[in-house]
N, C-alpha and C positions, 0 to 999 in steps of 0.2 A: 563368672558365678553370681556377682552381685547384680548386673546388668539383666543376666536370664531370669533371676528372682523378679526381678521389676517387671518385666515381660510378662511373669506366668504367674506367679502367686498373687503379687500386689493388684495387678491388672484385674484378676478373675473376683478378687475379695472386694475391691473396692468399686469396680465399674460393672459388675454382672447388672446390678440392677438398673443403672444409667442408659446402658446401651439395651438391654434385655436382650432378647434373640431376634429382634426385628430386621437386623441388616447384619450379614456376614462379616466377619472380621478376618481379612486376608493380609497377608504380607507384602511389603513393597515388592519383592521378589516376583510376587503373582502376579501384579500389576504389570511390572516392566519387562517381565520375561519374553525374549524372541528368540526362536531356536535358531542357531546359528546357520545350519542346513538351510532353513528358509531364506536368511539374508543372503548367503551367498546364491542362492538360486535365483531369486528375485528382488535384487540391491534397491530396496527401500525399505523405509521403516513401515512396519505394520501396525496396525490400529490395536491397541490392548485387548485382550478377550475381556476385560472388564469396562469396556467402553460404554458410558452410557449407565453404568450400575452404581448405584448408591452403596458402600461400602465402609468399614470402620478400619483403619490403619493405625499402627504404631510406629515410634521412631525416636531417635534422638535429634533434637534441632540442631544444625551445623551453621545455617545464617539465621539471623533471628528477625524480626519484621522491624525493628527500629534501632537507631545507633544507640542508645538508652533508655534507662527504664520508663524515663517521661513520657506519657501518651501525645506529650507536642514533639516530641524528638523527631528527626527527619526518618522518613520510610529508607531501608536500603535498597530491596529490589525493585525495579520499574515494571511490574507485571499487571498493571491495570486494576489492582486490587490490593490490600494488605497481604503481604506474601512471605514464605520461609523456606528452608530446605531441609529436608526431612532426612535421615539415613536411619538405615537399620544396621547396627556396628556387628551383627551376628552374620553377616553374609557380606562375602569380599565382591561381588559382581550382582548386578541388576540390583541396587540397593539404595538408589537415591530417588528422590520425589520432589517436584516444584509443589507447593502445597499454596493455593490463593485462598484467601476468606471471602466469601460470597454470602454470608448470613448477615443479618440485621443488624447484629452488635459485636462489633471486633474488641470491644474494650478489653476482654480477657487474652484473645487472641494476642493482641499487641503487646501485651505486657511479656510474652515469652520472651527469653533468654537462650543464647547458646549452651549446649550443656542438658537442656530440659529434656526427660523423657515424658512425651506426650501420646495420647491417643485422640482420634479428631473423625467424624464423620462427613462424607462429603459423598461426591461422584468423580468419575473419571473421564477425563476428557481430551479428544488430541488434540493439540494447536500445532496446524503444519504438521511436522514429523515430530514432534515433541509431546510425551504423553503427562498432562498435567493432573492434579487432584484440586477440584473444587470444591473446600471444606464448606459446608452450610450449618453445622453446628459445632460450637465450642465454649464451653464454661472453665472456670476455674476447675472444676472437679475431672477434668482431662486432663491435669498436671501429675503425674506417676511419681515424679522423682527427678534426680540430677545423676548425671555421669559426665566423664571427661568428654569434651568435644571430640569427636572422631578426627584424627591427623588426614590431610588429602593424601588421595591416591598418587604416588609418583608414577608419570608415565613419561614416553618420548614421544615427539610428535609424529613418528612413522606408525606409532600404534593407534593414530587417530586419523592420518590421511596417507596414502600409499607412498611409497618411498620417490621424493623429489617432484612430487607434485601436491596440489589441494583436492585431489581428487579423494570422497571419503573412504576411509577403510571401515567397510560395513560391520565387522567384528567389534569396532569400538561401540557400538549400541548396547553392550552390558555397562557402558561406562555413562550412560547417559542420566543425568542431573544429579552426578556424584561430583564430589568436591575433589578437584584433581591440581596435579602441579608439574609445569615443565621447568627444565633447566636449562641455562647457557643458550639463549636464542636472540635473533636481532630481528629489528621493527621494519615494516615498508607500510606503504597505503595508509597514512593518516587519513582518520574519519573512512574506513574503508565501506561501511555500511550505513554510519550514522556519526553524531558527535561523538567524540571520544573514542570509539571503534577504531583497529588499527589490524593488521596483519602481523603475524611473528612466522619466521622461519630458523631451521637448521642449517647445520653446515651442508648438507645433502640437498638444500633446497626445499625440503617438504614443509608446506607451510599450513596453518589454520589462521581463522579469525578469533580475534580478542574483541569481544562484544563490551557494550555499554548499557546491559541490564541492571546496574545499581545506579542510584542517586548521584554517588560518588563518582562512577568514571563516566556518567554521561555528562557531569558539570567540569570534567577535566580535559585539559589539552591533551589529543593524542601525542606521542613521542613523535621525533622526527626520524623520518626514515633511515637506517643504519645504525639507530641506538642500539646497544646491548643491554639486555637484561639478565640477572642473574636467574631469575626464576619469575612465573607468572602463575598465579593460584586462582581458582575461581570452577563455577559448576559448569558442567558440560552440557551445553544445548543442542539438540539435533535439529537445522532448518533446512528445507529446500527451497527457499525462494528469496537466495541471494544471489542478485545479480555480480556479486565481487568474486563467485566462486565459492565452493567449498560445500561443507555439510555441518561439521561442527564447530561450535562456538563456544570457547573459554570466556565466561563471565566473572571478572573478578568483582568482589562484592564490598572488602574492606580496605583501609586505605594501605595496609601492610600488604597485600596481594600481589602487589610488583615492586620488584627490588631491581634498581637500576645497576647497571654495571660500568665499566671505567671507558667506554668509549662512547662522546657525544660528537656527531657530525654537525658540520655547518648548518645555521638556520637561516632559509631563504624567506625574507617576507616582503612585503608591500612592493610586490611585482605588479607593473603597470607598463602599457605601451604610451606613447604621447599624443598619439590620436585615436579620438573613438571610431570615427568614419575614414578608412584609407582610400585615395583613389590610386590609379595608375601611374601616377608621377610622385607618389609618396615614397621615402623612405621611412622605415617605423624604427625609432628609437625605444628597446625594451630597456627599464631601469628595476633594478631590486636593492632592497637593504639586506647586507650578506653579513655574518657575524659568527664567529666561533667560539663557543662557551668556555672551550679548554685549551685553545692556540690561536692559530693566525691562519688567513686564507691564501692558500698557494696558487689557486687558479680559478678564475670563475667565466663561464662560457653561457651563449645563448645558441640553442639550438633550433633548427627551423627546416620544414620541408612542405612542398605545396599537399595537399590532400589527395591526390592519386600517384603520390610517390612513395617509397618505401626509406630512403635513405635520408638522413639529415646532415644538411649542412653546418658546421660552427662558425661562431663569431666569439673572438675574445672580447669579454667586457672587462671596461677600465673603471678603476675608482675613479669617482668624479666629485664626490665631497667626503674629505677625511678617508677613513678607512674603512667604510661601511655600505657605501652607495655606489654602486657598480651600472652600469650603462653599456649596451651594444646596439648595434646597429644592423637591421635586416634592410637588405636592398628593395628597390621597387619591383615591384611584380605586375603581371598583364591584368587587363582588366577581368573580371570573375574569377580570380584565383582564390582559394582559400586556402591560407597560411596558417599552418599549425607550430606552435614552437614552445619549448620550455627552458630553465634554466638549470644549470649544474654548477656546483660548487665542489671543491676538494681543500682539506685543510693539512696540516703538517704532519698529522697522523696518517695520512692517506686516505683520511674518512670522505667517503662521498656521499652528497644529496641531492637531491632535485625538487624544484617546484613547478609542476605539480610531482608528487611521487609517483603517481599511476600514471605512467608512459603510453597507455593503451586509450582508456577511455578518459582520461583527465586532461589532456591535451588542452592548453590556451590555443585559441585561433582567433581570426578575423577574416572577411572577405573583402576584396578589394574589388570596388565597385565606381564607375563613374557616373551612375544614376542614382537619384535620389533612394533614400533607403523604403524597404516596403517591411510589412509585417514578416513575410517570408524569410527576408534577411536577418531579422531580429530573434525569431524563433529558431534558426536552424541550428542544428546541433548533431554532426555528423558521425562523431566518435562515441557517443554511448552514456556521455556524462548527463544530458539534460540541460546544460549550463549554456547560455546563450554566448555568441562570441562578443557580445556586447555588455555584456554583464558588468554592473557597475557605472558604465557609460550614460551619457544623456544622449535621446536619440529622438526625433522626430519622424511621426508615421501617420500615416490615414487609413480609415476604413469604416465601414458599416457595422452599427451596434446590433449584434444578434441575440445578445440577452442583458435585460436590465434588471432593476432592484427589483421590479415588478412580477419578472419571471423567476428570479433565484432569490429568494430571501432570506437564504439561510435555514439553519436547522433551530434557530431559537437559543443554541448554547455555543458550540465552539466555531462554527460557521457563521459568518455574517452573510450580507447582499454583495451578490457579484455582478460583475460589468464586464462583456467582451465585446470586442470588435473583431472583424475579419476583412481581408482582401483577397476577394476572390473565392475559390473553393480549393479541396485538395490539403495535403499534407503541409504543414507549416503556416497555413494561413490565417489563424486566429492566435488572440493573444489577451490575456486579462487586464483590466484597468484597475488602479487602487488610487483613490484620491475622492475628496468632498466634493470636487468640482463634477465627477462622473455620476453622481448618485442620482442626479435629474435627468440624465440621459433616459433615451427610449428608443426602442427597437425600430430600426429604419433609418435613424440619426446617421449622417455621415460626417465622420469629426476629424480633426487632425490634433493630434495629441503630443505634447513635448514632456518626457519625463526620465526617470532614471531606470534603465532595465535591471532587474532584481530577482533572483530566484529564491522564491519564499516556499519553503519546505518543499521543494521539489517542482514547484510550478513559476514558471517564468512569467512575468509580470512587470508592467511598466508603472512605475510608484511615482509619489511626488505630484500628484496631480490634484494640488490643493488650491492653487491660483487661477481663477478665471483665465488670466490669459495663455496658461497651459492647455486649455482645451477650448477649440473653437469649432462650433457648429457650421458646417459647411451646407447641409440641407437637411431637410425632416422628409420623413414619408419614403423614403428610398425602399426597394425591394431588398429583401433579406436575401444574402447569398444562399444558394441550395444546399440542402443538407448533402455531404459527401457520404454516398454508402459504400460501408465495409462491412466485413465478415467478423462475427465473436471472435474468430481463429485468429484476425490481426491483431486482436489486442490480449485475450485469453487472461490470464494472471500473471503475467511478467512483472517484474520490477522496475523502479524509476530510472529512466532515461534509455530503455531498451528501446531499439528499433525495430521495425517500423512504427510500435506503439507510441512512441515519443513524438513521432511527427505529426500526430492529430491531436496532443494537448491543445485547448483553447478552441478547437474549431467544431461546427457544428455537423454532426455525423449522423447516421442511421443505420439501425439493423434492421432487417427482415424476418419474415417468417419465424420468429421464436417461440421458445419453449421455456417456461420460467422452470430451471431445474432446483432452486432451493429457495423458499420464500425468506429467508434468513441467512444471509452469507456469512454470517458471523458466530450462528450458535441455532439454539433452537427456537419452534417458531413461537410467536406472540410476544407480548411485552415483557420480554425478559432483558436483564440488566445489561445485555450484551448485542441486542438490537439497535443499529444505528440506521435503520431505514434502507439497507441496502439488500438487493435480491442478486441470483445469478441467473443467468439466461443463456441459452446456445441457440444457434441455427442449425442450418443443414449440416455444418462442420462438426458438430456435436462438441464445439471446444467451448466452454462455458465463461462467462466474464460478468462482470458487476454492473448494473444498474443503481444509481442512488434516487430514491423515493421521497426523500426527506426533505430536501433543499427547495424545491420546485412549489410554483403555486397553482397547484393542480389537485385532484381530489383521489389520485391515487394512492395505496397505502400498502404497507406488509405488516398490518397490525402492530406497530411498535408502540401503540399506544391503546390501552384497554377500550377506551371509548370507541374505538375503530371496527370493534368485533362484528356488526351487523352494516357496515359500510356498503354500498353496491360497489364500489372499487378497490374493496380488498383483494389483494393479490395473494393467491395460493401457489404451492408447487403444484408443476403441471397445467396452470392457466396457458393459454396461447396468444400472441399478437401477431397480428399481420406486420407490423413494425414500430418500432418505437424511436424517437428522435431526440437528441439533446447535445448540451456541451461536455466535449472529453474534459475530464478533471482528474486530479491525481491528488488523493491524499491518504494518509496512513498507510503506505508501501502499496498503495492498489491503484490502478487507473479503472476511471467508472464514469459511465456518462450520466448527465444529469438534465432529464426532462424539464421542460419550463411550465408548460399548460397544458391542460387536457388533449389539446389539440395535436401534443407530440405523442400521444399514443392512440395505436389505429387497431382496429379490429380485435377487440378483447375478448376473448372466450373463456370465460371461469368455470375450471373443472367441477368447483364446489355447487356451482348451478345444475349440473348434470343431476338427473332422477336415476336413481337404480333400476327402477322397473323400465323393462322395455317397450317403446311403443309399438303397436298393431299396426299402425299406417304412418304414411307421410303426413304432415300437419305444418301449418306456418300460422300463427296467431297474427292479430293487429299488433303493431307496435304500440308500446305504452310510454310516457304518456304520449296523446295524439290530440290535438298539436303539440310542438314540443320545443323548447329553446334552453340550451343549443342540443341535448343529450336525449336520445332516447333508447328503448331495450327491445329488441327483436327476438322472438322466439320461435323455435320451431324443433319438430320431433322426427328423427329418423329412425325407420325398424330395423335396419340393418348399417354397419359398417361401410363406409368408401368415402370417394372425392366427393367432398362439399364445395359450394361455392356459394358466397352471398353478395350480391353487389347493388351498388346505389347509382340509380338514374336520374337526371333532371327531366322537365315537362318535354324537352326539346328530344329526349330519347339518348342525350349524352352521359356515356359513364362518368361518374364524379368519384367513386370510392370502391374499393374493394375490402370488404369487411373479413371474408373468410375465402381461403382458397386452399384447402388442405384437406388430409384425410382425417376423418372423425369417427370414433366410435358411437355404435348406435346408441339411443336415449334422446332424452331431453335437451336442449341445449338453449342459450341466451348469449347474443353477442350485444357490445354497447356500440351504438353510432353517435360519434360528436360530430355537429357541423357548425360548430364556431366559425369556420372559415367559408361557409356559405351563405348566400343569401335567403331571405325569408320567398316562400313559394311550396310551391307542390313537387314532391320526389317518389321515386318509386322505388322498391327493392325487391330484388328477385332471388329467390331461393332455387338453387339446382342440386340435386343428389340423385344419383344413377339415373331412372328413367323419369323422374319426378320434376315437375319444373311449376312456379306458381309466382305471380307477381302482385304485390300489394302498394296501395298509395300511403302516403304519409304528408303532412303538413307542418313546415318549419316556420314559425311565427316568432318574428324577433321585435 
């Protein structure tokens, strides 16, 4: 009764003037509710009926923004903004909500603690398949009182996933963002999706992911595979972009949200092989440090198989130094073989662990080669982890620079300058370099580098290139490898390590016949807080993927900064390109192409440049400016929709570029032509539409 009074009488008396009637007040259930029949018919999370709406919501704080009352204390939730978990204790289902504060002053918000009853204004936003509440206004007047912190909802794993699998139990949608608790589970897959995360499973084999969306969990080591947990608590998140499988994630928030049981399996660390580069005459000695925290090791083995085989062979490992260092020998294999391997240990309690814990995508491997290493050897990652078989080892490879620091200068914040080299074309042929000695390399330089292979935030790079002896320039001015043309469907929105997308990491690639499907892949249009310069595009496959336009040294932008509002190359949803070229990169859980300079954008047609008035006749204007260097604009009008082509020819009549070759609506259009890669001279542009055909002259003057 006390809580209901707080939600009704006190709220009405104290806050009627604060919120007036400008925005509707809705319950958490109204925001979160999805019809169970709908979920069973179409098994995916539906967007909230309040998506994008600004509303007022009330609830009890279950997870506070910070660990202590001090404004300087650490944030609890890692959600990209100050955040808390809200609960309506009067409703047993659909009553949890993650609140992120995006207002200008979070000082009052950060002082909130568990058990506080609050009222907050914000808008509803779907993040992947989790409904979130982005608060835009909160002051101390929004604190209604105190109640007991609601207890976690006790669930079984089969209420979250289908029995014996990690396939989602769609009816579990009613628990989204509620604080839940599961009992008597075992762990597997340490760091399953990121640092500190892992998988839990019950006696039926049903499993879900335990995430690391709290500062404590992210900075804590994931438990060893096979560890028993008495319970795990946390808020339930719905995500459909998890390469490790599953849909629902339990995110512990406080230090006591995980309680360990009495079974601790052996710990296998420091796993290495004795050779970086393995030839057909080499045996390989695998060494690991193996300790059992609560007993003794009774068995240690290394298992290996060839890439195209399914059955592992086992080799006993023997203690070589004291009782903790074990080694086993994999016999020599033929040239070209790819050898996958892992280590298994068992203790006196019959508890078993492996390194890696994931024996599908996480296997260690090496390639047997009697030839010098290539970039493709170093980048190759056939099992889906994204890790190189040479991760942590020193290698020497050669290639031609495809992007330098004058191409990719970074975003001025989290991303710095980037340098890439490539050997040939196609999958696995490019790699990122890191070190002071590569900063002066330029596109077309052919170099030989010697450095350590390192997986840096899911990007394979060769680092340690700070010594001049590690970077040798063999020649300059070489032709850069041709961009490998791929479909947007090849990359899509898959997660890190996924094949075939992973094979193009670091490679110069090209998409053709593109439409911009969203001018901000992470939120609303314009200079909003979650505009990171990334757009969605799709080709004829209608599968969208990301382009990053913030890090290259070009003039194209998606209006991430207010100063870009009227720029010539502002990108809008609906714009089209003949093609976009760039380096394939991976960051923040997404593959994305990073164009380098204006020449990587071809045939830009801006939808915002089209005039609503339908012209009466076909016409083509003189390009402007003219003469030009290096870019110019071509405008034309078509009175009816149809197939349009705009092509550029040199003075010899040879075609040098296709700017438009697609179906277009009636109206006035403009297309940008960048001639940075052409020499000075007279050129002609030809516009064809239906039975209309005309040619005009333009002058490139460099």
